[in-house]
C-alpha positions in Angstrom: 0.0 0.1 0.0 1.5 3.4 -1.0 1.6 6.2 1.6 -0.1 9.4 0.3 1.6 12.7 1.2 -0.6 15.6 2.3 -0.4 18.6 0.1 2.5 20.8 1.6 5.5 22.2 0.2 8.9 20.6 1.1 11.3 21.9 3.5 13.7 24.3 2.3 16.7 23.0 0.4 20.0 22.3 2.4 21.4 25.6 1.3 18.7 27.3 3.5 19.1 25.0 6.5 21.1 25.9 9.6 23.7 23.2 9.9 26.6 24.9 11.4 27.0 25.5 15.1 27.4 29.1 14.7 24.0 29.6 13.3 22.5 27.7 16.1 24.4 29.6 18.8 23.4 33.0 17.2 19.8 31.9 17.4 20.2 31.0 20.9 22.0 34.1 22.1 20.0 36.7 20.2 16.7 35.1 19.3 13.4 34.8 21.1 12.5 31.6 22.8 9.2 29.9 23.1 8.9 26.5 25.0 5.8 24.2 24.5 5.3 20.7 25.8 6.4 19.1 22.5 9.3 21.3 21.4 11.3 24.5 22.1 11.5 27.2 19.3 14.3 29.7 19.0 13.5 32.5 16.4 16.0 35.1 15.3 14.9 37.9 12.8 17.5 38.2 10.0 17.8 40.8 7.3 17.9 38.2 4.4 14.5 37.4 2.9 14.7 33.7 3.5 13.5 31.1 6.0 16.3 29.1 7.4 15.5 26.1 9.7 17.7 23.9 12.1 16.6 20.9 14.1 18.4 19.6 17.1 17.7 16.9 19.8 20.1 16.5 22.6 21.4 13.1 24.0 19.3 13.6 27.1 16.4 12.7 25.0 17.5 9.0 24.6 19.5 6.8 22.3 20.0 7.5 18.5 16.8 5.9 17.6 14.6 8.1 19.8 16.6 11.2 18.8 16.2 10.5 15.1 12.5 9.9 15.5 11.9 13.1 17.4 13.9 15.0 14.7 12.0 13.5 11.9 8.7 14.4 13.5 9.9 18.0 13.9 10.9 18.1 10.3 7.5 16.8 9.4 5.6 19.2 11.5 7.7 22.1 9.9 7.0 20.8 6.4 3.3 20.8 7.0 2.9 24.0 9.0 5.6 26.7 7.8 5.0 26.8 4.0 1.4 28.0 4.5 2.5 30.7 6.8 4.6 32.4 4.1 7.4 33.4 6.6 10.7 34.9 5.5 13.6 36.8 7.3 13.8 34.3 10.2 16.3 31.9 11.5 14.2 29.1 13.4 15.7 26.3 15.3 13.4 23.6 16.5 14.5 21.7 19.7 13.1 18.4 20.6 12.1 17.6 24.1 11.3 14.3 25.9 7.7 14.3 24.6 8.5 15.1 21.1 8.7 11.5 20.1 5.5 10.3 21.8 3.2 13.3 21.5 0.3 12.9 19.3 1.1 14.5 15.8 -1.8 17.0 15.7 -0.8 18.3 19.2 2.9 18.6 18.0 1.8 20.7 15.2 -0.3 22.9 17.4 2.8 23.3 19.7 4.8 24.6 16.7 2.0 27.1 15.8 1.6 28.2 19.4 5.5 28.7 19.7 5.6 30.7 16.5 2.9 32.8 17.8 4.5 33.2 21.3 7.9 34.1 19.8 6.1 36.8 17.6 7.0 35.1 14.2 3.5 34.5 13.2 0.2 36.3 14.1 
């Protein structure tokens, strides 16, 4: 049975992803922070008209399998949520928490939307 994908744009290409430690540290030091049960969001306004995303899950969460599951869920929540919002000019870092891997997916998406509102990224 083939899996059907929901209609949503893909994540930004690797060129617009935060991958270097410097980008994560800059968002942590100067950005706004919003914590929700399923994730933590760090958002930094940048002058470039693009949206850059970073995903991280610490070793406190569990073994590699648990961390990768949490990261995949964060990426999918971002893929389904962010394109419809039309955001640009932000560096966003999504940090997984203990509950990220087990939280029901609709609640995880709502956590992301609420964190974006709390950080002042979206209305």
